[in-house]
N, C-alpha and C positions, 0 to 999 in steps of 0.2 A: 508415570510420565516422570520425566527427570524434570527439576527446578534448578535453575542457578541465582545468585546472587544478584550476579551485576549484569543483566540482558545484554546483549551485546548493539539494538538497535534499539535505543531509550529516549531520545530526541525525536521529533518530528522532522529536522534537516538530516539526522542519519536515516531516517527512511524514505527520504526523499532521493539522496546519493546514492542508495541501495539500488532502488527505483529507475535511476536514471541509468545506471552501469547498466540493470539489466537491459533496457529499453534500447542501449545501444547497441549490445550484442544481440539481442534480437533480432535487428534492423537491420545490420549488416548479415549475420546466420541467413535471414531470410531473400532479402537484394543478394546474394551470394547464389542462392538454391535457384532462382527466378532464372541464371544463365545457361543452365542445363536443357535441354533437349526434352519436352512434355510428354508425359506420360500419365497414364489414370492416377497412379500411387502417388508421383510427383506433386500431378493437379491438385490431387485431395490433400495433401501433406501441405502445398505452400496458399491453398485455402484457411486449412486451420490455421499455419503459423500466420499473414495478415488478423485472421480474427482474434489468435491470440497477442499478437500486436496492437493491434485495436483497445483490447480490454487492457491492456497494460498501460498504456496511452491514457486511459480513461483514471486509472489508479492511480497514475502521477496527478493527474485534474483533481482529483475528490481530497488525493492526502496535501497537494498545496492548496487547497479551500478550507480544509480541516486546519491546518498550519493557522491560516491568515483568520479564521474564526476561534481559534482557542488561545489566540494569542503572540502567532509568531513561530520563526524556525526552532528556539531553544526549549517550548516547552516539551515537558514529559510527554507520552506518547498515554492513552487511557490505558488501564492495566482492569482487568477484569471486566470488564464495561462503566468502570468510575468516570464519573464527568469532573473533574477538577473543580470545585466550588460553582457550579452548574444544575446541580440537582435542587429539587424542591426544597429539600429536609436542610442543606446549606444555608438557604437564603432564605427561611422563618427561624430557625434555629430550634424548629420542633423535634422532638424525637419521639419515637414508638417504643412502645414498651410490651415484648412477646406474655402473654399470659399463660 
């Protein structure tokens, strides 16, 4: 896996902007596809497109909620599952040593 020093999406604001742009394109594409004469393949495609749209809407909601819980849109995204000052070790000041 190639790792870069400066990620493109590093703030909650950046993630929400990218998800919103994707949401708009997804909505436009799905709405445009509903204009065609339906057949079995198109009906299946539309069903999965709308399911994906609902999932993307849910992801935007979760991202907005997480940015609110973590302190705002300008907070950095957590890296490798880290919780910025919210972990148990950060509040107690205790460290664990490996034996």
